[in-house]
Structures are given as C-alpha cells and as structure tokens.
C-alpha positions in Angstrom: 1.3 24.2 12.5 2.9 22.1 10.2 5.2 19.2 10.4 7.8 19.0 13.2 10.2 16.5 13.7 9.8 14.0 16.8 11.3 15.1 20.0 14.5 12.9 21.1 13.8 9.9 23.0 14.6 10.8 26.8 16.7 8.5 28.8 14.7 5.4 30.0 12.2 5.8 26.8 12.2 3.7 23.9 11.0 4.0 20.2 8.9 0.9 20.4 5.2 1.3 21.5 3.9 -1.8 23.4 0.3 -3.0 23.3 -2.6 -3.0 20.8 -2.9 0.3 18.7 -6.4 0.8 16.9 -7.6 2.8 14.0 -10.8 3.1 12.0 -11.9 4.1 8.4 -15.5 5.6 7.3 -16.0 5.4 3.5 -18.8 7.5 1.5 -19.5 6.7 -2.0 -22.1 8.3 -4.2 -22.9 6.6 -7.5 -22.9 9.2 -10.2 -23.6 6.7 -13.1 -23.2 3.0 -13.5 -19.5 3.2 -13.8 -18.4 6.3 -12.1 -18.9 7.1 -8.3 -17.6 10.0 -6.0 -15.9 8.9 -3.1 -14.9 10.4 0.3 -12.7 8.5 3.3 -11.8 9.4 6.6 -9.2 7.5 8.6 -7.7 7.8 12.2 -4.9 5.7 13.5 -3.6 5.5 17.1 0.3 5.1 16.9 1.5 6.3 20.3 4.9 7.2 21.7 6.3 5.3 24.6 8.6 7.8 26.0 8.1 9.3 29.4 6.9 13.0 29.2 5.8 12.8 25.7 2.1 12.8 24.2 0.7 10.3 21.8 0.7 10.5 18.0 -2.5 10.0 16.5 -2.8 11.2 12.9 -6.0 11.3 10.9 -6.7 12.6 7.3 -9.4 12.8 4.7 -9.4 11.5 1.2 -11.6 12.6 -1.7 -11.7 11.1 -5.2 -13.5 9.2 -8.0 -13.8 5.5 -8.6 -14.4 4.1 -12.0 -15.6 0.6 -12.6 -15.5 -1.4 -15.9 
C-alpha cells in the first residue's frame, strides 16, 4: 500500500479526462458548547484516467477536527 506514481500514458491515450466527474461530502457536527463543536467529514471524488488499460482514480478521505465560533 502507500503512494505510487501514476503509470505512463500508453500510446493512443491522453492525460485529459472527458465527461462529468462527480464527488460528494458528508459532514457531522456535534455541539459541545455554544462556541465549540466537534466535526467529522468524509469526502470522495471521481477523477478517472482516460488511458486504455488503466483503472480509474477515485480518492476518498476522512477529516476530524474542532470548530470554534465567536
């Protein structure tokens, strides 16, 4: 596992991806006090690869943190 560089684009392929790509985001927020909240977020994006013989690239990630409101 871990990060790996993208494979070279085979002949006949291109690095531009055509068409609409989608993504989504889900946020959860828990109010601790009137000013402080705990936050959790999940995001996913469809990037894709437009080269013959390669798979798509669809990263997703979680974030956690705190939010302070004045």
